[in-house]
C-alpha positions in Angstrom: 0.0 0.0 0.0 1.4 3.4 -0.9 2.3 5.8 1.9 0.0 8.9 2.1 1.7 12.1 1.2 1.0 13.7 4.6 2.9 10.8 6.3 6.0 10.6 4.0 9.2 12.1 5.4 9.8 15.8 4.5 13.2 17.4 3.9 15.2 18.8 6.8 18.2 21.2 6.7 20.4 19.1 9.0 23.6 17.6 7.8 24.8 14.1 8.9 26.3 13.6 12.4 29.9 13.4 10.9 29.5 16.5 8.8 28.1 18.3 11.8 31.2 17.4 14.0 33.4 18.7 11.2 31.4 21.9 10.7 31.5 22.6 14.5 35.3 22.7 14.3 35.4 24.8 11.2 32.9 27.2 12.6 35.3 28.3 15.3 36.9 30.6 12.7 33.6 32.1 11.5 31.9 35.3 12.7 29.2 34.5 15.1 25.7 35.8 15.6 24.0 35.1 18.9 20.4 34.4 18.2 17.5 36.1 20.0 14.8 33.8 21.5 12.6 34.6 18.5 15.3 33.7 16.0 16.0 30.4 17.8 12.4 29.5 17.4 12.5 30.4 13.7 15.8 28.5 13.1 14.5 25.4 14.8 11.5 25.2 12.5 13.6 26.0 9.4 16.0 23.2 10.3 13.4 20.5 11.2 11.2 21.1 8.2 8.4 22.9 10.1 9.0 25.9 7.7 9.4 23.7 4.6 9.9 24.7 1.7 12.1 27.5 3.1 15.8 26.7 2.9 17.0 29.5 5.2 16.2 33.1 6.1 14.5 34.9 3.3 16.4 36.7 0.6 15.5 40.4 -0.1 13.5 39.3 -3.2 11.6 36.7 -1.3 11.0 39.1 1.6 9.6 41.8 -0.7 7.3 39.2 -2.3 6.1 37.8 1.0 5.4 41.3 2.4 3.5 42.4 -0.8 1.6 39.3 -1.8 2.2 36.4 0.6 4.4 34.5 -1.8 8.0 33.7 -2.3 9.7 35.0 -5.4 9.0 31.6 -7.1 5.3 32.0 -6.4 5.0 29.5 -3.5 2.5 30.6 -0.8 4.3 31.9 2.3 2.6 34.6 4.4 5.1 35.7 7.1 8.6 37.1 6.6 11.2 34.9 8.3 14.2 37.2 8.5 17.5 37.3 10.4 17.5 40.8 11.9 20.9 42.0 13.2 22.6 45.3 14.3 24.1 47.7 11.8 27.6 47.1 13.3 27.4 43.3 12.8 26.0 43.7 9.2 28.7 46.2 8.2 31.5 43.7 9.0 30.1 41.0 6.6 30.9 40.2 3.0 28.2 38.9 0.7 28.9 35.2 0.3 30.5 34.9 3.7 29.5 32.1 6.1 28.5 32.9 9.7 27.9 30.8 12.7 24.4 31.0 14.3 24.7 30.3 18.0 22.2 30.1 20.9 22.4 32.4 23.9 24.9 30.1 25.6 27.2 30.2 22.6 26.4 26.7 21.4 26.5 26.5 17.6 23.2 25.4 16.0 23.8 26.2 12.3 25.8 28.1 9.7 24.4 30.4 7.2 25.8 31.8 3.9 24.9 35.5 3.7 23.5 36.0 0.2 21.5 39.2 1.0 21.8 42.2 3.3 19.4 45.1 3.3 17.7 47.7 5.5 14.0 47.0 5.3 11.1 49.6 5.4 9.7 48.4 8.6 6.6 50.6 8.4 5.7 49.0 5.1 6.3 45.5 6.6 3.9 46.4 9.5 1.2 47.8 7.2 1.3 44.8 4.8 1.8 41.9 7.2 0.0 43.1 10.3 -2.5 45.4 8.7 -1.3 48.6 10.5 1.8 50.4 11.6 0.6 50.6 15.2 2.8 49.7 18.1 -0.2 48.6 20.1 0.4 45.4 18.0 3.1 43.3 19.9 4.8 42.3 16.6 4.9 45.8 15.3 6.3 47.0 18.6 8.9 44.3 18.3 9.7 45.3 14.8 10.4 48.9 15.7 11.8 48.6 19.2 13.5 45.2 19.5 14.4 43.8 16.1 17.8 44.8 14.5 17.8 47.4 11.8 19.4 45.2 9.1 18.1 41.9 7.6 20.3 39.1 6.4 19.2 36.4 4.1 20.7 33.1 3.0 20.5 29.4 3.2 21.1 27.6 6.5 23.0 24.4 7.2 21.7 22.7 10.4 24.2 21.3 12.8 22.1 20.5 15.9 18.7 21.4 17.2 18.2 23.9 20.0 18.4 22.3 23.4 15.2 22.1 25.5 15.5 20.9 29.0 11.7 21.0 29.6 9.0 18.6 28.5 11.4 16.7 26.1 9.1 13.8 25.6 6.4 16.1 24.4 8.5 17.9 21.7 8.4 16.4 18.2 9.9 17.4 14.9 7.6 17.2 11.8 9.2 13.9 10.8 8.9 12.4 14.3 5.1 13.3 14.3 4.7 11.8 10.8 6.4 8.6 11.9 4.2 8.5 15.0 1.0 8.8 12.8 2.3 6.1 10.4 3.0 3.8 13.3 -0.5 4.3 14.8 -2.2 4.0 11.3 -3.6 7.5 11.6 -4.6 8.8 8.2 -6.6 12.0 8.9 -5.3 14.2 11.7 -6.9 17.5 12.8 -4.6 19.9 14.6 -5.7 22.3 17.3 -3.6 25.4 17.7 -3.6 27.0 21.2 -1.6 29.5 23.3 -4.0 29.4 26.2 -4.9 26.8 28.9 -7.7 24.4 27.7 -11.1 24.6 29.4 -14.2 22.6 28.8 -15.3 24.7 25.8 -12.0 23.9 24.1 -12.4 20.2 24.8 -15.9 20.3 23.4 -14.7 22.2 20.3 -11.9 19.8 19.6 -14.1 16.7 20.2 -16.6 18.1 17.6 -13.9 19.0 15.1 -12.4 15.5 15.2 -15.8 14.0 14.9 -16.7 16.3 12.0 -13.5 15.6 10.1 -13.6 11.9 11.1 -10.0 12.4 12.2 -7.7 11.8 15.1 -6.8 14.9 17.1 -3.4 16.5 17.6 -3.4 19.1 20.3 -0.5 21.3 19.2 0.1 24.2 21.6 2.7 26.9 20.9 5.5 27.0 23.5 7.8 29.4 21.7 6.9 33.0 22.0 3.3 34.1 22.3 1.7 37.4 23.2 3.3 39.4 26.1 1.1 38.8 29.1 0.0 35.2 28.1 0.2 32.4 30.7 3.8 31.0 30.7 4.2 27.7 28.8 5.2 25.7 31.9 1.9 26.4 33.5 0.0 25.8 30.3 1.7 22.4 29.5 0.8 21.2 33.1 -2.8 22.3 32.3 -2.8 20.4 29.0 -1.4 17.3 30.6 -4.2 17.5 33.2 -6.8 17.7 30.4 -5.3 15.0 28.2 -6.8 12.3 30.5 -10.2 13.5 29.5 -9.7 12.5 25.8 -9.8 8.8 24.6 -6.1 7.9 24.5 -6.3 6.1 21.2 -7.7 9.1 19.3 -5.7 12.0 20.7 -2.0 13.0 21.1 -0.3 16.2 22.2 2.9 17.7 20.9 4.6 21.0 21.7 5.4 23.5 18.9 8.4 25.8 19.4 7.0 28.6 17.3 7.5 32.3 17.8 4.0 33.7 17.1 3.6 37.0 15.4 -0.1 37.4 16.3 -0.7 38.4 12.7 -4.4 37.2 12.5 -5.4 36.1 9.0 -1.9 35.8 7.6 -0.8 33.9 10.8 -3.7 31.5 10.3 -2.5 30.6 6.8 1.1 30.3 8.2 -0.2 28.0 11.0 -1.9 25.9 8.4 1.3 25.4 6.3 3.3 24.6 9.5 0.6 22.0 10.5 0.7 20.5 7.0 4.4 20.1 7.4 3.8 18.2 10.7 1.6 15.6 8.8 -1.9 17.0 9.6 -4.7 17.0 7.1 -7.1 19.3 8.9 -6.7 22.5 11.0 -9.1 24.2 13.4 -9.4 27.9 12.8 -11.3 29.6 15.6 -12.8 33.1 16.1 -10.2 35.8 15.8 -7.4 33.3 15.2 -4.0 34.6 16.5 -5.5 38.1 17.1 -3.4 40.4 19.3 -6.4 42.2 20.8 -7.1 45.9 20.5 -5.3 48.6 18.5 -4.4 52.1 19.6 -8.0 53.3 18.9 -9.4 50.5 21.2 -10.8 48.4 18.3 -9.9 44.8 17.4 -7.0 44.6 14.9 -8.9 42.0 12.9 -12.5 41.0 12.4 -13.6 37.8 14.2 -13.8 35.7 11.0 -11.1 37.4 8.8 -8.7 34.5 9.5 -11.2 31.9 8.5 -12.0 33.8 5.3 -8.4 34.1 4.2 -7.7 30.5 5.1 -10.6 29.3 3.1 -9.3 31.2 0.1 -6.0 29.4 0.2 -6.8 26.0 1.8 -6.4 24.0 -1.4 -2.9 25.5 -2.0 -1.9 25.0 1.7 -3.0 21.4 1.3 -4.9 21.2 4.5 -8.6 21.5 5.2 -10.0 24.1 7.5 -12.4 23.1 10.3 -14.0 26.4 11.2 -15.2 26.7 14.7 -17.6 29.1 16.2 -17.6 30.2 19.8 -18.8 27.4 22.2 -21.1 28.5 25.0 -22.6 26.6 27.9 -26.4 26.1 27.9 -27.4 25.8 31.6 -30.7 24.0 31.1 -29.2 21.3 28.9 -25.9 21.2 30.9 -23.8 21.1 27.8 -21.7 23.2 25.4 -23.2 24.2 22.1 -22.0 26.5 19.2 -23.2 30.0 20.1 -24.9 30.6 16.7 -26.7 27.3 16.6 -28.9 27.7 19.6 -32.4 27.9 18.2 -34.2 28.5 21.5 -31.7 31.1 22.8 -34.6 33.3 24.1 -35.7 30.6 26.5 -32.4 29.2 27.8 -29.6 30.6 30.0 -26.3 30.9 28.1 -23.2 31.1 30.2 -19.7 32.0 29.1 -16.5 33.3 30.9 -14.1 35.3 28.8 -10.4 35.1 29.2 -10.4 38.6 30.8 -13.1 37.5 33.3 -11.2 34.3 34.1 -8.1 36.3 34.8 -10.1 38.6 37.1 -11.5 35.7 39.0 -8.0 34.2 39.4 -6.6 37.5 40.5 -9.3 38.1 43.1 -9.4 34.6 44.3 -13.1 34.1 43.2 -14.8 30.9 42.4 -14.3 29.3 38.9 -17.3 27.1 38.2 -17.0 23.5 37.4 -19.0 23.9 34.1 -16.3 26.2 32.9 -13.1 24.3 33.6 -11.6 21.2 35.0 -10.7 21.3 38.7 -7.2 20.1 37.8 -6.7 23.0 35.4 -8.0 25.5 37.9 -5.7 24.2 40.5 -2.6 24.7 38.2 -3.8 28.2 37.4 -4.3 29.1 41.0 -0.7 27.9 41.8 0.6 30.3 39.1 -1.8 33.1 39.9 -2.4 33.6 43.6 -4.9 36.4 44.5 -3.6 39.9 43.7 -3.0 40.8 47.3 -0.4 38.0 47.5 1.3 38.7 44.2 4.4 40.8 43.6 4.0 44.2 41.9 6.0 47.3 40.8 5.2 50.9 41.5 7.0 53.0 38.9 7.3 56.8 39.5 8.2 59.0 36.6 8.5 62.8 36.4 11.0 65.7 36.1 14.1 65.9 38.2 13.1 67.5 41.5 9.4 66.6 41.1 9.4 64.8 44.4 9.5 61.2 43.1 12.1 59.9 45.5 10.5 61.6 48.5 7.1 60.0 47.8 8.7 56.7 46.9 10.5 56.7 50.3 7.3 57.5 52.2 5.4 54.8 50.3 8.2 52.3 51.0 7.9 53.0 54.8 4.1 52.6 54.7 4.3 49.3 52.8 7.0 48.0 55.2 4.7 48.9 58.1 2.1 46.6 56.6 4.8 43.9 56.6 3.1 41.3 54.3 5.7 41.4 51.5 9.4 42.4 51.1 9.7 45.9 49.7 12.7 47.2 47.6 13.3 50.8 46.6 15.1 51.3 43.3 15.7 55.0 43.4 17.4 56.7 40.5 20.5 57.9 42.4 21.0 54.6 44.3 20.7 52.6 41.0 23.1 54.9 39.3 25.6 54.2 42.0 25.2 50.4 42.3 24.0 49.2 39.0 24.9 51.8 36.4 28.0 53.7 37.6 29.6 53.4 34.2 26.7 55.0 32.3 26.5 58.6 31.2 23.4 60.6 30.4 23.0 60.2 26.7 19.6 58.9 25.5 21.1 55.4 24.9 22.6 55.3 28.4 19.5 56.6 30.1 17.4 54.0 28.3 19.9 51.3 29.4 19.6 52.5 33.0 15.8 52.3 32.9 16.0 48.8 31.3 18.2 47.7 34.2 15.8 49.1 36.7 13.0 47.3 34.9 14.8 44.0 34.9 15.5 44.1 38.6 11.9 45.2 39.3 10.6 42.3 37.2 12.7 39.8 39.2 11.5 41.2 42.5 7.9 41.1 41.1 8.3 37.6 39.8 9.4 36.4 43.3 6.4 38.0 45.1 8.0 41.2 46.4 7.2 44.9 45.9 9.5 47.0 43.8 9.3 50.8 44.0 11.2 52.6 41.2 11.7 56.3 41.0 13.8 57.3 37.9 13.0 60.2 35.6 12.2 57.7 32.8 11.5 60.4 30.2 10.8 58.2 27.2 7.4 56.5 26.6 8.8 53.7 24.5 11.2 52.6 27.3 8.5 52.8 30.0 6.3 50.6 27.8 9.1 48.0 27.4 9.6 47.9 31.2 5.8 47.6 31.7 5.7 44.6 29.3 8.6 42.9 31.1 7.0 43.4 34.5 3.4 42.6 33.6 4.5 39.0 32.8 4.8 38.5 36.5 2.5 41.0 38.3 0.9 44.4 38.2 2.8 47.5 36.9 1.5 50.7 38.5 2.8 53.8 36.7 2.6 57.0 38.9 3.2 60.2 37.0 4.5 62.8 39.5 3.1 65.8 37.6 5.0 68.6 39.2 5.4 71.4 36.6 8.8 72.2 35.2 8.6 75.8 36.7 8.0 74.3 40.2 10.9 71.8 39.8 13.2 74.5 38.7 12.1 76.8 41.5 12.9 74.0 44.0 16.2 73.0 42.3 17.5 71.3 45.4 20.6 69.9 43.7 21.3 73.0 41.6 21.0 70.9 38.4 18.6 73.2 36.6 20.9 76.2 37.1 23.8 74.2 35.5 21.6 73.0 32.7 20.5 76.5 31.9 24.1 77.6 31.8 24.8 74.7 29.3 27.0 72.9 31.8 24.8 69.8 31.8 24.0 68.5 28.3 20.7 66.6 27.5 18.9 67.6 30.7 15.2 66.5 30.8 12.9 69.4 30.4 15.5 71.9 29.4 17.5 70.4 26.5 15.9 67.0 26.3 12.2 66.0 25.9 10.0 64.3 28.5 7.1 62.2 27.1 4.2 62.9 29.5 2.5 59.5 30.3 -0.8 59.4 28.5 -2.7 57.1 30.8 -0.7 56.3 33.9 -2.5 54.3 36.7 -2.2 57.5 38.8 -1.2 61.1 38.4 -0.2 63.0 41.6 0.4 66.7 41.8 2.9 67.7 44.6 2.4 71.5 44.4 1.0 72.6 47.7 0.4 69.0 48.8 2.4 67.3 51.5 4.4 64.1 50.9 2.2 62.0 53.3 -0.9 62.8 51.3 0.8 62.0 48.0 2.0 58.6 49.3 -1.5 58.0 50.7 -3.0 58.6 47.3 -0.7 55.8 45.9 -1.7 53.5 48.7 -5.4 54.1 48.0 -4.8 53.3 44.3 -3.0 50.0 45.3 -5.9 49.1 47.5 -8.5 49.8 44.8 -6.5 47.6 42.4 -6.6 44.8 45.0 -2.8 44.7 45.4 -2.9 45.4 49.1 -5.5 44.4 51.5 -7.8 47.2 52.9 -6.3 49.1 55.8 -6.6 46.8 58.9 
């Protein structure tokens, strides 16, 4: 009997073991690029065939075609640019045709690449075409402008070894390993379910129905590479998935982890996910509502329509070579005690329809409220509660920003004392001057150095927050983009409370305790915030305090009341 195409081995970019040993030695003389976490995800899927037919990072011609019309230069469907972004300095030192070593963050060599192309992309065009808008409220657009290198390199890749994962090894499969598994079990039709969230009862119902409708076996294929900032970490999610797997008949369902760096590109991402799942041997793919949507844009509206992804996928499904199972939202009908597709409930006027959104679930976890049995499995809720204790037991960061002399440090000190008096969590003050002395003594006051200083403060604050403590930061932090980056880093672990100390420049200059404004006016201090350097006023901080004519105690008390209203500290005892 002939082997089905979806189960036949697909090409990988790895060389044989012997060649790999030889290449490792030769690579010692090559220039090295240390890959970012996102590039490691991309490289892994390039090498193992997950991104088949790509043979490496896109050339400029392929990139332009992908951005403009979702196709490689040769016409093959490919919706997302896979590029190696690097710094200008690194790019300048390279010759076209030169081989470089691609290493992980520990310096282990994973692959070599021949640099065939080097160009400076128009990132605004990339954002418009790929993500639908050049709007930094979109995490991938923000990444493009604020994290990714300025120059792109393209060229074929030679795989030496796969990235090392120390977690959930038995659950990670390459496309060829999955294909072999399906062959072994005699699975012919396989429907893949993409997820970056914990699974609840509605998801289980949805996947059951999808498998039944497609008369297929089920592959739960969660993304454990990079998802959206603020998502539940993959360790917690995989423990949740493992708790739910027992609810599926073992002979019909398997789970495998996909080390993909998501772009949250909505419709284009859905097509991309389809191609990746085809490469993993699947024949069907579930595309849900707002598939891979990043949430709201700067105007507070959804980036993509709820069914845009399904429409685009349908248009290309023959070419992708995988069939879409489109799924509507599943809701719980109380009277019948079962889940049903929201738009197929004929008697909706006479029944009670229950649903808990992701936002509502997070609120309930945060506030320690009940999560009903109809919504999720007790085992899943237990895992989530371990990861998300109620807010009054979580770490958080209070981040003061304002002009020099606005009173940030004074209020921060008062707040620290008040929180220490409560005594329920350790409190650390990261004041601008103290940090300068202990963490950043070698830095000057150029924009680049000030950014770096704030990033360091953010990093320390995120570690304190992650470990359940309270971090109080009081730098000037004049740039909105840097404050946003710090917020994102901290919000993975707990709340970020931005407090704008809105003292006017005139008042700060009048106070001038350290005599800095006088020196700045005389031109003796260059790039001084408010005089010769801009200050981006926070648009919507959690709290704005005005210190003019108000004593310090009152200002600190305003912050405490805010923390209490956010549930971060228990009401005054």
